[in-house]
A tleap script that builds the chain and sets N, CA, C and O, in Angstrom:
source leaprc.protein.ff14SB
mol = sequence {
  NMET LYS LYS VAL VAL LYS GLU ARG LYS ASP
  ILE ALA PHE HIE ILE VAL LEU TYR PRO LEU
  PRO MET HIE LYS ASN ALA TYR GLU LYS THR
  LYS ALA ILE MET CYS GLU LYS SER MET THR
  MET LEU GLU ASP ALA PHE ASP GLY LYS PRO
  ILE PRO LYS ALA THR CYS ASP THR LYS ILE
  ILE ASP GLU ASN ILE LYS LEU ALA GLU LYS
  LEU GLY ILE ASN GLY THR PRO ALA LEU ILE
  PHE PRO ASP GLY THR LEU ASN PRO GLY PRO
  ARG ASP ALA ALA SER ILE ILE GLN TRP PHE
  ASP ASN CLYS
}
set mol.1.N position { 24.381 13.440 -9.288 }
set mol.1.CA position { 25.419 14.280 -8.676 }
set mol.1.C position { 26.534 13.785 -8.680 }
set mol.1.O position { 27.420 14.610 -8.456 }
set mol.2.N position { 26.938 12.549 -8.878 }
set mol.2.CA position { 28.181 12.063 -9.071 }
set mol.2.C position { 28.965 12.635 -10.320 }
set mol.2.O position { 30.168 12.879 -10.408 }
set mol.3.N position { 27.986 12.781 -11.242 }
set mol.3.CA position { 28.688 13.310 -12.433 }
set mol.3.C position { 29.114 14.838 -12.130 }
set mol.3.O position { 30.240 15.195 -12.475 }
set mol.4.N position { 28.284 15.710 -11.523 }
set mol.4.CA position { 28.441 16.872 -11.225 }
set mol.4.C position { 29.830 17.085 -10.665 }
set mol.4.O position { 30.684 17.847 -11.119 }
set mol.5.N position { 29.928 16.259 -9.561 }
set mol.5.CA position { 31.025 16.489 -8.458 }
set mol.5.C position { 32.355 16.074 -9.327 }
set mol.5.O position { 33.398 16.728 -9.319 }
set mol.6.N position { 32.147 14.937 -10.035 }
set mol.6.CA position { 33.468 14.492 -10.783 }
set mol.6.C position { 33.890 15.735 -11.806 }
set mol.6.O position { 35.062 16.081 -11.951 }
set mol.7.N position { 32.895 16.289 -12.421 }
set mol.7.CA position { 33.230 17.465 -13.489 }
set mol.7.C position { 33.755 18.885 -12.804 }
set mol.7.O position { 34.650 19.629 -13.207 }
set mol.8.N position { 33.042 18.994 -11.826 }
set mol.8.CA position { 33.128 20.259 -11.041 }
set mol.8.C position { 33.544 20.260 -9.574 }
set mol.8.O position { 32.642 20.206 -8.738 }
set mol.9.N position { 34.682 20.310 -9.215 }
set mol.9.CA position { 35.032 20.227 -7.577 }
set mol.9.C position { 34.602 21.153 -6.796 }
set mol.9.O position { 34.501 21.009 -5.577 }
set mol.10.N position { 34.223 22.494 -7.606 }
set mol.10.CA position { 33.641 23.469 -6.869 }
set mol.10.C position { 32.204 23.557 -6.650 }
set mol.10.O position { 31.749 24.638 -6.277 }
set mol.11.N position { 31.336 22.445 -6.852 }
set mol.11.CA position { 29.997 22.167 -6.611 }
set mol.11.C position { 29.755 20.935 -5.711 }
set mol.11.O position { 30.134 19.808 -6.031 }
set mol.12.N position { 29.131 21.207 -4.619 }
set mol.12.CA position { 28.890 20.072 -3.750 }
set mol.12.C position { 27.488 19.982 -3.378 }
set mol.12.O position { 26.861 21.038 -3.463 }
set mol.13.N position { 26.779 18.818 -2.932 }
set mol.13.CA position { 25.546 18.495 -2.602 }
set mol.13.C position { 25.635 18.206 -1.106 }
set mol.13.O position { 26.593 17.648 -0.571 }
set mol.14.N position { 24.483 18.664 -0.456 }
set mol.14.CA position { 24.192 18.389 0.995 }
set mol.14.C position { 22.914 17.419 0.718 }
set mol.14.O position { 21.927 17.872 0.138 }
set mol.15.N position { 22.965 16.193 1.115 }
set mol.15.CA position { 21.728 15.370 1.102 }
set mol.15.C position { 20.921 15.347 2.097 }
set mol.15.O position { 21.370 15.009 3.192 }
set mol.16.N position { 19.613 15.680 1.965 }
set mol.16.CA position { 18.720 15.632 3.089 }
set mol.16.C position { 17.647 14.497 2.773 }
set mol.16.O position { 16.864 14.644 1.835 }
set mol.17.N position { 17.628 13.330 3.600 }
set mol.17.CA position { 16.946 12.282 3.369 }
set mol.17.C position { 15.455 12.741 3.702 }
set mol.17.O position { 15.177 13.352 4.734 }
set mol.18.N position { 14.592 12.411 2.798 }
set mol.18.CA position { 13.288 12.639 2.812 }
set mol.18.C position { 12.502 11.330 2.296 }
set mol.18.O position { 12.408 11.095 1.092 }
set mol.19.N position { 11.888 10.410 3.379 }
set mol.19.CA position { 11.287 9.376 2.792 }
set mol.19.C position { 9.733 9.824 2.304 }
set mol.19.O position { 9.090 10.651 2.951 }
set mol.20.N position { 9.340 9.339 1.391 }
set mol.20.CA position { 7.832 9.576 0.893 }
set mol.20.C position { 7.249 8.399 1.373 }
set mol.20.O position { 7.774 7.299 1.200 }
set mol.21.N position { 6.041 8.590 2.052 }
set mol.21.CA position { 4.960 7.491 2.327 }
set mol.21.C position { 4.678 6.491 1.507 }
set mol.21.O position { 4.425 5.363 1.931 }
set mol.22.N position { 4.694 6.857 0.026 }
set mol.22.CA position { 4.345 5.812 -0.882 }
set mol.22.C position { 5.574 4.769 -1.159 }
set mol.22.O position { 5.317 3.766 -1.826 }
set mol.23.N position { 6.767 4.953 -0.719 }
set mol.23.CA position { 7.795 3.875 -0.747 }
set mol.23.C position { 7.762 3.144 0.492 }
set mol.23.O position { 8.024 3.630 1.592 }
set mol.24.N position { 7.404 1.871 0.247 }
set mol.24.CA position { 7.511 0.902 1.351 }
set mol.24.C position { 8.738 0.961 2.140 }
set mol.24.O position { 9.828 0.939 1.569 }
set mol.25.N position { 8.658 1.021 3.195 }
set mol.25.CA position { 9.968 0.891 4.340 }
set mol.25.C position { 10.956 2.059 4.239 }
set mol.25.O position { 12.011 2.126 4.870 }
set mol.26.N position { 10.504 2.953 3.393 }
set mol.26.CA position { 11.511 4.232 3.143 }
set mol.26.C position { 11.776 4.961 4.505 }
set mol.26.O position { 12.917 5.392 4.668 }
set mol.27.N position { 10.874 5.146 5.482 }
set mol.27.CA position { 11.167 5.644 6.676 }
set mol.27.C position { 12.220 4.907 7.519 }
set mol.27.O position { 13.152 5.522 8.038 }
set mol.28.N position { 12.090 3.837 7.623 }
set mol.28.CA position { 13.120 2.842 8.256 }
set mol.28.C position { 14.327 2.915 7.677 }
set mol.28.O position { 15.291 3.150 8.405 }
set mol.29.N position { 14.528 2.721 6.196 }
set mol.29.CA position { 15.623 2.750 5.741 }
set mol.29.C position { 16.465 3.832 5.803 }
set mol.29.O position { 17.682 3.729 5.952 }
set mol.30.N position { 15.662 5.217 5.658 }
set mol.30.CA position { 16.352 6.409 5.684 }
set mol.30.C position { 16.844 6.603 7.056 }
set mol.30.O position { 17.969 7.083 7.190 }
set mol.31.N position { 15.961 6.209 8.375 }
set mol.31.CA position { 16.534 6.236 9.610 }
set mol.31.C position { 17.966 5.380 9.730 }
set mol.31.O position { 18.946 5.843 10.313 }
set mol.32.N position { 17.946 4.188 9.153 }
set mol.32.CA position { 19.177 3.396 9.491 }
set mol.32.C position { 20.290 4.043 8.535 }
set mol.32.O position { 21.454 3.772 8.831 }
set mol.33.N position { 20.071 4.853 7.443 }
set mol.33.CA position { 21.216 5.350 6.794 }
set mol.33.C position { 21.706 6.384 7.534 }
set mol.33.O position { 22.927 6.534 7.564 }
set mol.34.N position { 20.891 7.237 8.228 }
set mol.34.CA position { 21.221 8.241 9.043 }
set mol.34.C position { 22.025 7.956 10.344 }
set mol.34.O position { 22.878 8.727 10.783 }
set mol.35.N position { 21.666 6.755 10.928 }
set mol.35.CA position { 22.182 6.223 11.979 }
set mol.35.C position { 23.682 6.065 11.905 }
set mol.35.O position { 24.472 6.503 12.741 }
set mol.36.N position { 24.060 5.229 10.549 }
set mol.36.CA position { 25.388 4.934 10.282 }
set mol.36.C position { 26.163 5.949 9.397 }
set mol.36.O position { 27.337 5.740 9.092 }
set mol.37.N position { 25.463 7.088 8.979 }
set mol.37.CA position { 25.911 8.134 8.081 }
set mol.37.C position { 26.622 7.443 7.042 }
set mol.37.O position { 27.788 7.760 6.809 }
set mol.38.N position { 26.098 6.612 6.448 }
set mol.38.CA position { 26.801 5.862 5.280 }
set mol.38.C position { 26.167 6.024 3.929 }
set mol.38.O position { 24.991 5.745 3.698 }
set mol.39.N position { 27.069 6.520 3.002 }
set mol.39.CA position { 26.943 6.672 1.646 }
set mol.39.C position { 26.773 5.236 1.081 }
set mol.39.O position { 25.926 5.073 0.203 }
set mol.40.N position { 27.390 4.355 1.442 }
set mol.40.CA position { 27.301 3.036 0.800 }
set mol.40.C position { 25.863 2.435 1.092 }
set mol.40.O position { 25.277 1.842 0.186 }
set mol.41.N position { 25.285 2.580 2.349 }
set mol.41.CA position { 23.967 2.299 2.584 }
set mol.41.C position { 22.992 3.077 1.681 }
set mol.41.O position { 22.099 2.416 1.151 }
set mol.42.N position { 23.045 4.221 1.472 }
set mol.42.CA position { 22.285 5.064 0.651 }
set mol.42.C position { 22.340 4.561 -0.802 }
set mol.42.O position { 21.298 4.479 -1.452 }
set mol.43.N position { 23.403 4.260 -1.270 }
set mol.43.CA position { 23.614 3.769 -2.625 }
set mol.43.C position { 22.987 2.477 -2.790 }
set mol.43.O position { 22.420 2.178 -3.841 }
set mol.44.N position { 23.077 1.569 -1.631 }
set mol.44.CA position { 22.520 0.383 -1.590 }
set mol.44.C position { 20.919 0.481 -1.632 }
set mol.44.O position { 20.239 -0.328 -2.262 }
set mol.45.N position { 20.465 1.386 -1.013 }
set mol.45.CA position { 19.031 1.466 -1.011 }
set mol.45.C position { 18.515 1.960 -2.324 }
set mol.45.O position { 17.444 1.531 -2.755 }
set mol.46.N position { 19.285 2.918 -3.039 }
set mol.46.CA position { 18.831 3.409 -4.372 }
set mol.46.C position { 18.897 2.200 -5.287 }
set mol.46.O position { 18.154 2.161 -6.268 }
set mol.47.N position { 19.792 1.151 -5.008 }
set mol.47.CA position { 19.878 0.005 -5.899 }
set mol.47.C position { 19.070 -1.188 -5.635 }
set mol.47.O position { 19.138 -2.226 -6.293 }
set mol.48.N position { 18.242 -0.963 -4.559 }
set mol.48.CA position { 17.080 -1.815 -4.035 }
set mol.48.C position { 17.581 -3.111 -3.266 }
set mol.48.O position { 16.951 -4.161 -3.136 }
set mol.49.N position { 18.882 -2.807 -2.773 }
set mol.49.CA position { 19.416 -3.815 -1.945 }
set mol.49.C position { 18.942 -3.641 -0.450 }
set mol.49.O position { 18.546 -2.564 -0.003 }
set mol.50.N position { 19.020 -4.760 0.245 }
set mol.50.CA position { 18.410 -4.662 1.570 }
set mol.50.C position { 19.318 -3.701 2.373 }
set mol.50.O position { 20.500 -3.562 2.061 }
set mol.51.N position { 18.737 -3.017 3.443 }
set mol.51.CA position { 19.369 -2.231 4.264 }
set mol.51.C position { 19.172 -2.800 5.773 }
set mol.51.O position { 18.059 -3.265 6.018 }
set mol.52.N position { 20.075 -2.810 6.734 }
set mol.52.CA position { 19.805 -3.315 7.936 }
set mol.52.C position { 19.152 -2.401 8.586 }
set mol.52.O position { 19.130 -1.228 8.214 }
set mol.53.N position { 18.443 -2.910 9.811 }
set mol.53.CA position { 17.624 -1.923 10.680 }
set mol.53.C position { 18.561 -0.860 11.246 }
set mol.53.O position { 19.789 -0.954 11.250 }
set mol.54.N position { 17.765 0.278 11.779 }
set mol.54.CA position { 18.431 1.479 12.496 }
set mol.54.C position { 19.083 0.673 13.796 }
set mol.54.O position { 18.689 -0.335 14.382 }
set mol.55.N position { 20.197 1.495 14.003 }
set mol.55.CA position { 21.083 1.088 15.290 }
set mol.55.C position { 20.960 2.217 16.250 }
set mol.55.O position { 21.613 2.196 17.294 }
set mol.56.N position { 20.152 3.213 15.955 }
set mol.56.CA position { 19.922 4.325 16.930 }
set mol.56.C position { 18.546 4.933 16.896 }
set mol.56.O position { 17.637 4.644 16.118 }
set mol.57.N position { 18.539 5.747 17.786 }
set mol.57.CA position { 17.023 6.356 17.806 }
set mol.57.C position { 17.117 7.829 17.525 }
set mol.57.O position { 17.070 8.707 18.386 }
set mol.58.N position { 17.261 8.015 16.173 }
set mol.58.CA position { 17.472 9.456 15.829 }
set mol.58.C position { 16.116 10.000 15.332 }
set mol.58.O position { 15.268 9.332 14.740 }
set mol.59.N position { 16.031 11.276 15.649 }
set mol.59.CA position { 14.730 12.155 15.133 }
set mol.59.C position { 15.071 12.795 13.940 }
set mol.59.O position { 14.108 13.385 13.451 }
set mol.60.N position { 16.090 12.882 13.313 }
set mol.60.CA position { 16.547 13.468 12.205 }
set mol.60.C position { 15.410 13.543 11.001 }
set mol.60.O position { 14.960 14.574 10.503 }
set mol.61.N position { 15.053 12.122 10.652 }
set mol.61.CA position { 14.073 11.959 9.691 }
set mol.61.C position { 12.752 12.647 9.874 }
set mol.61.O position { 12.062 13.097 8.959 }
set mol.62.N position { 12.470 12.681 11.180 }
set mol.62.CA position { 11.183 13.461 11.304 }
set mol.62.C position { 11.269 14.802 11.464 }
set mol.62.O position { 10.204 15.419 11.487 }
set mol.63.N position { 12.462 15.505 11.599 }
set mol.63.CA position { 12.750 16.875 11.358 }
set mol.63.C position { 12.836 17.188 9.796 }
set mol.63.O position { 12.356 18.197 9.280 }
set mol.64.N position { 13.521 16.168 9.112 }
set mol.64.CA position { 13.517 16.433 7.649 }
set mol.64.C position { 12.058 16.499 7.042 }
set mol.64.O position { 11.741 17.368 6.230 }
set mol.65.N position { 11.227 15.559 7.475 }
set mol.65.CA position { 9.962 15.684 7.012 }
set mol.65.C position { 9.111 17.085 7.151 }
set mol.65.O position { 8.480 17.692 6.285 }
set mol.66.N position { 9.307 17.377 8.508 }
set mol.66.CA position { 8.667 18.776 8.872 }
set mol.66.C position { 9.309 19.912 7.992 }
set mol.66.O position { 8.627 20.833 7.543 }
set mol.67.N position { 10.623 19.796 7.778 }
set mol.67.CA position { 11.216 20.856 6.864 }
set mol.67.C position { 10.744 20.747 5.580 }
set mol.67.O position { 10.215 21.719 5.040 }
set mol.68.N position { 10.880 19.562 4.950 }
set mol.68.CA position { 10.058 19.517 3.701 }
set mol.68.C position { 8.687 19.823 3.439 }
set mol.68.O position { 8.327 20.125 2.301 }
set mol.69.N position { 7.761 19.758 4.568 }
set mol.69.CA position { 6.523 20.215 4.359 }
set mol.69.C position { 6.574 21.757 4.682 }
set mol.69.O position { 5.703 22.421 4.120 }
set mol.70.N position { 7.357 22.356 5.406 }
set mol.70.CA position { 7.249 23.720 5.589 }
set mol.70.C position { 8.021 24.421 4.258 }
set mol.70.O position { 7.859 25.615 4.008 }
set mol.71.N position { 8.706 23.721 3.600 }
set mol.71.CA position { 9.242 24.279 2.447 }
set mol.71.C position { 8.412 23.980 1.178 }
set mol.71.O position { 8.766 24.489 0.115 }
set mol.72.N position { 7.318 23.174 1.237 }
set mol.72.CA position { 6.425 23.010 0.176 }
set mol.72.C position { 7.174 21.834 -0.700 }
set mol.72.O position { 6.897 21.768 -1.898 }
set mol.73.N position { 7.923 21.092 -0.249 }
set mol.73.CA position { 8.465 19.976 -1.023 }
set mol.73.C position { 7.701 18.732 -0.651 }
set mol.73.O position { 7.674 18.332 0.513 }
set mol.74.N position { 7.083 18.123 -1.635 }
set mol.74.CA position { 6.371 16.803 -1.485 }
set mol.74.C position { 6.707 15.610 -2.352 }
set mol.74.O position { 6.056 14.567 -2.404 }
set mol.75.N position { 8.006 15.950 -3.146 }
set mol.75.CA position { 8.342 14.728 -3.876 }
set mol.75.C position { 10.057 14.878 -3.823 }
set mol.75.O position { 10.718 15.829 -3.406 }
set mol.76.N position { 10.458 13.752 -4.328 }
set mol.76.CA position { 11.892 13.617 -4.428 }
set mol.76.C position { 12.392 13.143 -5.890 }
set mol.76.O position { 11.636 12.394 -6.509 }
set mol.77.N position { 13.331 13.439 -6.345 }
set mol.77.CA position { 14.382 14.537 -5.970 }
set mol.77.C position { 13.922 15.937 -5.832 }
set mol.77.O position { 12.891 16.297 -6.400 }
set mol.78.N position { 14.609 16.728 -5.130 }
set mol.78.CA position { 14.179 18.158 -5.127 }
set mol.78.C position { 15.745 18.757 -4.943 }
set mol.78.O position { 16.534 18.300 -4.117 }
set mol.79.N position { 15.968 19.576 -5.624 }
set mol.79.CA position { 17.213 20.382 -5.626 }
set mol.79.C position { 17.004 21.831 -5.011 }
set mol.79.O position { 16.181 22.532 -5.599 }
set mol.80.N position { 17.585 22.322 -4.003 }
set mol.80.CA position { 17.488 23.668 -3.508 }
set mol.80.C position { 18.882 24.322 -3.748 }
set mol.80.O position { 19.853 23.932 -3.100 }
set mol.81.N position { 18.983 25.270 -4.635 }
set mol.81.CA position { 20.349 25.834 -5.010 }
set mol.81.C position { 20.711 26.909 -4.051 }
set mol.81.O position { 19.835 27.200 -3.237 }
set mol.82.N position { 21.779 27.522 -3.997 }
set mol.82.CA position { 22.211 28.385 -2.881 }
set mol.82.C position { 21.360 29.802 -2.920 }
set mol.82.O position { 21.218 30.517 -1.928 }
set mol.83.N position { 20.889 30.051 -4.055 }
set mol.83.CA position { 19.887 31.386 -3.833 }
set mol.83.C position { 18.539 30.963 -3.236 }
set mol.83.O position { 17.742 31.892 -3.113 }
set mol.84.N position { 18.142 29.822 -2.862 }
set mol.84.CA position { 17.034 29.338 -2.519 }
set mol.84.C position { 15.910 28.906 -3.455 }
set mol.84.O position { 14.746 28.730 -3.095 }
set mol.85.N position { 16.442 28.732 -4.866 }
set mol.85.CA position { 15.683 28.311 -5.785 }
set mol.85.C position { 15.341 26.564 -5.577 }
set mol.85.O position { 16.162 25.684 -5.319 }
set mol.86.N position { 14.017 26.437 -5.763 }
set mol.86.CA position { 13.693 25.063 -5.492 }
set mol.86.C position { 13.267 24.533 -6.958 }
set mol.86.O position { 12.419 25.018 -7.706 }
set mol.87.N position { 14.067 23.435 -7.156 }
set mol.87.CA position { 13.808 22.689 -8.397 }
set mol.87.C position { 13.449 21.375 -8.198 }
set mol.87.O position { 14.283 20.543 -7.843 }
set mol.88.N position { 12.042 21.043 -8.433 }
set mol.88.CA position { 11.616 19.765 -7.807 }
set mol.88.C position { 11.907 18.765 -9.262 }
set mol.88.O position { 11.846 19.229 -10.401 }
set mol.89.N position { 12.183 17.527 -8.988 }
set mol.89.CA position { 12.207 16.482 -10.071 }
set mol.89.C position { 13.894 16.336 -10.450 }
set mol.89.O position { 14.784 17.117 -10.112 }
set mol.90.N position { 14.005 15.279 -11.132 }
set mol.90.CA position { 15.326 15.138 -11.648 }
set mol.90.C position { 16.059 16.036 -12.562 }
set mol.90.O position { 15.437 16.503 -13.515 }
set mol.91.N position { 17.275 16.331 -12.397 }
set mol.91.CA position { 17.981 17.233 -13.245 }
set mol.91.C position { 19.164 16.259 -13.840 }
set mol.91.O position { 19.623 15.260 -13.286 }
set mol.92.N position { 19.471 16.712 -14.884 }
set mol.92.CA position { 20.834 15.939 -15.420 }
set mol.92.C position { 22.105 16.697 -15.069 }
set mol.92.O position { 21.927 17.773 -14.498 }
set mol.93.N position { 23.257 16.354 -15.292 }
set mol.93.CA position { 24.435 16.896 -14.660 }
set mol.93.C position { 24.602 18.234 -15.332 }
set mol.93.O position { 24.972 19.227 -14.706 }
set mol.94.N position { 24.312 18.242 -16.668 }
set mol.94.CA position { 24.551 19.504 -17.438 }
set mol.94.C position { 23.535 20.630 -17.166 }
set mol.94.O position { 23.785 21.811 -17.407 }
set mol.95.N position { 22.484 20.230 -16.697 }
set mol.95.CA position { 21.470 21.555 -16.359 }
set mol.95.C position { 22.105 21.922 -14.937 }
set mol.95.O position { 22.136 23.129 -14.699 }
set mol.96.N position { 22.516 21.233 -14.145 }
set mol.96.CA position { 22.792 21.489 -12.838 }
set mol.96.C position { 24.087 22.564 -12.918 }
set mol.96.O position { 24.146 23.646 -12.333 }
set mol.97.N position { 24.975 22.052 -13.684 }
set mol.97.CA position { 26.241 22.749 -13.949 }
set mol.97.C position { 25.935 24.191 -14.803 }
set mol.97.O position { 26.604 25.220 -14.708 }
set mol.98.N position { 24.951 24.019 -15.510 }
set mol.98.CA position { 24.718 25.352 -16.379 }
set mol.98.C position { 24.106 26.243 -15.485 }
set mol.98.O position { 24.212 27.454 -15.677 }
set mol.99.N position { 23.411 25.745 -14.428 }
set mol.99.CA position { 22.649 26.900 -13.399 }
set mol.99.C position { 23.806 27.537 -12.694 }
set mol.99.O position { 23.869 28.756 -12.539 }
set mol.100.N position { 24.605 26.807 -12.322 }
set mol.100.CA position { 25.884 27.451 -11.507 }
set mol.100.C position { 26.642 28.244 -12.441 }
set mol.100.O position { 27.112 29.273 -11.955 }
set mol.101.N position { 26.912 28.000 -13.818 }
set mol.101.CA position { 27.641 28.783 -14.488 }
set mol.101.C position { 26.963 30.269 -14.998 }
set mol.101.O position { 27.563 31.293 -15.324 }
set mol.102.N position { 25.585 30.025 -14.949 }
set mol.102.CA position { 24.828 31.353 -15.367 }
set mol.102.C position { 24.674 32.293 -13.856 }
set mol.102.O position { 24.130 33.396 -13.907 }
set mol.103.N position { 25.099 31.852 -12.800 }
set mol.103.CA position { 24.816 32.600 -11.750 }
set mol.103.C position { 26.114 33.607 -11.342 }
set mol.103.O position { 26.023 34.374 -10.384 }
savepdb mol mol.pdb
quit
């Protein structure tokens, strides 16, 4: 995502945190990240660094899980493009940019 945004200022991402049950402590980590609305904490989590406990009682993660189930998303990452196209799995920056260029 960082590479795409660096290269193309007209492309933005909306990150929806969706913790998978197979990842230990993912639910609590995503809840803490949402409470703080912190990109730094998100990046720390991806880097395997410790994340402080949640400082609020948010239901947004539960709502995200329900939305993912409704949309048939069962893994991460998953990209949903503006036209509703669902692309499960990782994508490199070039393929994301190419998708936009072809629309």
